[in-house]
C-alpha positions in Angstrom: -12.8 -13.6 8.1 -15.7 -12.4 10.3 -14.5 -8.8 10.1 -15.2 -8.5 6.4 -18.2 -6.5 5.4 -19.8 -5.3 2.2 -17.1 -2.6 2.2 -14.1 -5.0 1.9 -11.1 -3.3 0.2 -10.6 -1.2 -2.9 -8.6 1.7 -1.8 -5.6 1.9 0.4 -6.3 4.4 3.1 -4.7 4.4 6.5 -6.9 5.5 9.3 -5.5 7.8 11.9 -7.0 8.3 15.3 -6.9 12.1 15.1 -8.1 13.9 12.0 -7.6 17.6 11.5 -10.5 19.7 10.2 -8.6 21.8 7.8 -6.9 21.1 4.4 -3.5 19.7 5.4 -1.8 20.9 2.3 0.8 19.5 -0.1 2.5 16.4 1.1 0.3 15.6 4.1 -3.0 14.7 2.5 -3.4 11.0 3.5 -2.3 8.6 6.2 -1.4 5.1 5.1 -0.9 2.0 7.1 -0.3 -1.7 6.2 -2.4 -3.8 8.6 -2.9 -7.6 9.2 -6.2 -9.3 9.4 -5.9 -9.2 13.2 -6.0 -5.4 12.9 -2.4 -4.9 14.0 0.0 -2.7 11.9 3.1 -4.2 10.3 6.2 -2.5 11.7 7.2 0.5 9.6 10.5 2.5 9.5 11.0 5.9 7.8 13.7 6.0 5.1 15.2 8.9 3.2 16.1 8.6 -0.4 19.8 9.3 -1.2 18.7 11.0 -4.5 16.5 14.0 -4.9 13.1 12.4 -5.3 9.6 13.5 -4.3 7.6 11.5 -1.8 7.8 9.8 1.6 9.6 6.5 1.8 9.3 3.7 4.4 10.5 0.1 5.1 7.8 -2.3 6.3 8.6 -5.7 7.9 6.7 -8.4 6.1 5.6 -11.7 7.6 5.6 -14.5 5.1 2.1 -15.9 4.5 0.3 -13.2 6.3 -2.7 -11.5 4.5 -2.6 -7.7 4.6 -4.6 -4.7 3.8 -3.8 -1.1 2.9 -5.7 1.5 5.0 -5.9 5.0 3.7 -7.4 8.0 5.4 -8.1 11.3 3.6 -7.1 14.0 6.0 -8.5 16.8 3.9 -11.9 18.4 3.3 -11.8 17.6 -0.4 -12.4 14.4 -2.4 -9.2 12.7 -3.5 -8.3 10.0 -6.0 -5.7 7.5 -4.9 -3.7 5.4 -7.4 -2.4 2.3 -5.6 0.3 0.0 -7.0 1.6 -3.2 -5.4 4.8 -4.7 -6.9 4.4 -2.1 -9.6 0.9 -3.2 -10.7 -2.2 -1.1 -10.4 -4.4 -2.9 -7.9 -7.6 -2.2 -9.9 -6.5 -2.9 -13.5 -3.5 -5.0 -12.9 -1.6 -2.9 -15.5 1.9 -1.6 -15.0 1.6 1.5 -12.9 3.6 4.8 -12.9 1.3 6.4 -10.4 -0.1 8.8 -13.0 -3.4 10.6 -12.9 -4.8 8.8 -16.0 -4.7 5.4 -14.3 -7.6 3.6 -12.5 -7.9 5.0 -9.0 -10.1 4.8 -5.9 -12.0 7.9 -4.7 -12.1 8.8 -1.1 -14.4 11.4 0.5 -13.4 14.1 2.9 -12.1 12.7 6.2 -13.0 9.2 5.2 -11.0 6.0 5.6 -11.0 3.1 3.1 -9.4 -0.3 3.3 -8.0 -2.1 0.3 -7.4 -5.7 0.8 -6.8 -7.2 -2.6 -6.5 -7.2 -6.4 -9.8 -6.1 -8.0 -11.1 -8.8 -10.3 -14.7 -7.5 -10.6 -17.2 -4.9 -9.5 -18.1 -7.0 -6.4 -14.9 -8.9 -5.6 -11.2 -8.7 -4.9 -8.5 -11.3 -4.4 -6.5 -11.0 -1.2 -3.0 -9.6 -0.8 -0.6 -11.8 1.1 3.1 -11.7 1.7 4.9 -14.4 -0.3 8.1 -15.1 -2.2 8.8 -13.4 -5.5 8.3 -16.5 -7.6 4.7 -16.8 -6.1 3.9 -13.1 -6.4 1.0 -12.0 -8.7 3.3 -9.6 -10.6 5.9 -12.3 -11.3 3.5 -15.2 -12.1 1.1 -13.4 -14.4 3.2 -10.6 -15.9 6.8 -11.7 -15.4 7.4 -8.3 -13.9 9.9 -7.8 -11.0 10.7 -4.2 -11.8 9.0 -2.9 -8.6 8.9 -6.1 -6.5 8.3 -5.7 -2.8 6.8 -2.2 -3.0 3.4 -0.6 -2.1 3.2 2.8 -3.7 0.5 5.4 -3.7 -0.1 8.8 -5.4 -2.8 11.1 -4.3 -4.7 13.5 -6.6 -7.1 16.2 -5.5 -10.3 16.8 -7.4 -10.2 19.8 -9.7 -13.6 21.0 -8.6 -14.0 20.4 -4.9 -17.0 18.4 -4.0 -18.1 17.9 -0.4 -19.7 14.5 0.1 -21.2 13.2 3.3 -19.6 10.2 5.0 -21.7 7.1 4.2 -21.4 3.4 4.5 -21.5 2.7 0.8 -19.4 0.6 -1.5 -16.0 1.8 -2.7 -15.9 4.5 -5.4 -13.7 4.2 -8.5 -12.8 6.8 -11.1 -14.9 6.5 -14.3 -13.0 4.6 -17.0 -13.3 4.4 -20.8 -15.5 1.7 -22.2 -13.9 -1.7 -21.8 -11.4 -0.5 -19.3 -13.0 -2.2 -16.2 -10.8 -4.7 -14.6 -11.2 -8.4 -15.4 -9.8 -11.5 -13.9 -6.2 -12.1 -14.9 -5.2 -14.9 -17.2 -3.5 -17.8 -15.5 0.1 -18.1 -16.3 1.6 -21.2 -17.7 3.6 -23.2 -15.3 6.5 -23.2 -17.7 6.6 -19.4 -17.5 7.1 -19.4 -13.7 10.6 -19.0 -12.5 12.1 -21.8 -10.4 11.9 -21.2 -6.7 15.2 -19.9 -5.3 16.5 -19.7 -1.8 16.2 -16.4 0.1 13.8 -14.8 -2.4 12.8 -11.3 -1.8 9.2 -10.5 -0.6 6.3 -10.2 -3.0 2.5 -10.1 -2.9 0.4 -13.1 -3.9 -3.0 -13.4 -5.4 -5.1 -14.9 -2.6 -8.7 -16.0 -2.0 -11.7 -14.1 -3.4 -13.4 -11.7 -1.0 -16.7 -9.8 -1.5 -15.9 -6.2 -2.1 -18.6 -4.1 -4.0 -17.6 -1.0 -5.9 -19.2 1.5 -8.2 -17.9 4.0 -10.8 -18.1 7.8 -10.3 -16.9 10.8 -12.3 -13.7 12.3 -10.9 -11.5 14.9 -12.6 -8.1 14.8 -10.9 -5.7 17.7 -10.8 -2.7 17.4 -13.1 -0.1 17.1 -10.4 -0.1 14.6 -7.6 -0.5 16.2 -4.1 1.4 13.4 -2.4 3.4 10.2 -3.1 4.1 7.5 -0.6 6.3 4.4 -1.2 6.6 1.5 1.2 9.3 -1.2 0.6 8.3 -4.4 2.4 11.0 -6.9 3.2 11.6 -10.0 5.4 12.9 -9.3 8.8 16.2 -11.1 7.9 16.7 -8.6 5.0 16.0 -5.6 7.2 18.5 -6.9 9.7 21.2 -7.2 7.0 20.5 -3.7 5.9 20.8 -2.4 9.4 17.2 -1.1 9.3 16.4 -2.9 12.5 18.6 -4.2 15.3 18.7 -8.0 15.2 20.6 -10.8 16.9 20.4 -12.5 20.3 19.9 -10.3 23.3 22.3 -10.4 26.3 20.3 -10.8 29.4 22.9 -9.0 31.5 23.5 -6.1 29.2 20.8 -3.5 28.9 19.6 -2.3 25.5 20.5 1.2 24.3 18.1 3.6 25.9 18.3 6.2 23.1 20.6 8.7 24.8 23.5 10.5 23.2 26.7 8.3 23.3 29.6 9.5 25.5 32.9 10.0 23.5 35.6 7.3 24.4 38.2 10.0 25.3 35.8 12.0 27.5 37.2 12.7 31.0 34.5 14.8 32.5 
């Protein structure tokens, strides 16, 4: 893991090559990407909720066993707080998350990008995210919680009093928490509590090796309402194929793939 530095992952911020120099407004505050240790991005597909629900929704193709990180870029000129939940658990505290402003969150400066690569288990360490089966996931093994399995969700809160902070290569910033609220290493679950492994389990996120990732606590007063919400549903390629999210199956070497043009009606005689 030669690419790791003293700034290993706490927040999930996705870096975008081009950053605007103006406040991007409601619903377009951050850019989020799920990336592998090689630096490549896992394939992502836009989805639209069938019910009236705030937020942006995406499918992500997960590769079993791959370690991943969440990259988040603040596209605005104000500090923001980002609540990040993987499989429904807050990645700082490990507690059940509803993406509310009173939860533990990472603080990202104006136009900065942060990378969050694991569950925070101390002020100077995290344990890596990796794609695995549900029965091996952190949420299932430790908390017996599958209520939001296979999801990476973020809510973004602007600071009430804007504060301009210069970009600096410093450890990750976390919102100040009440005494005793700092995250601690999770208790190991008993083997008898773990569900038996089943075939074709849905994707989940495991609790991987420890990585050096220093952080410090700062004061941050978030606005009452989230400025943006992003939910990514990661699934195995076979499941995305079954749902028709991606085109699968063997290719015919004589028949060209659809080039994306409008189809011609069968009864057209022009």
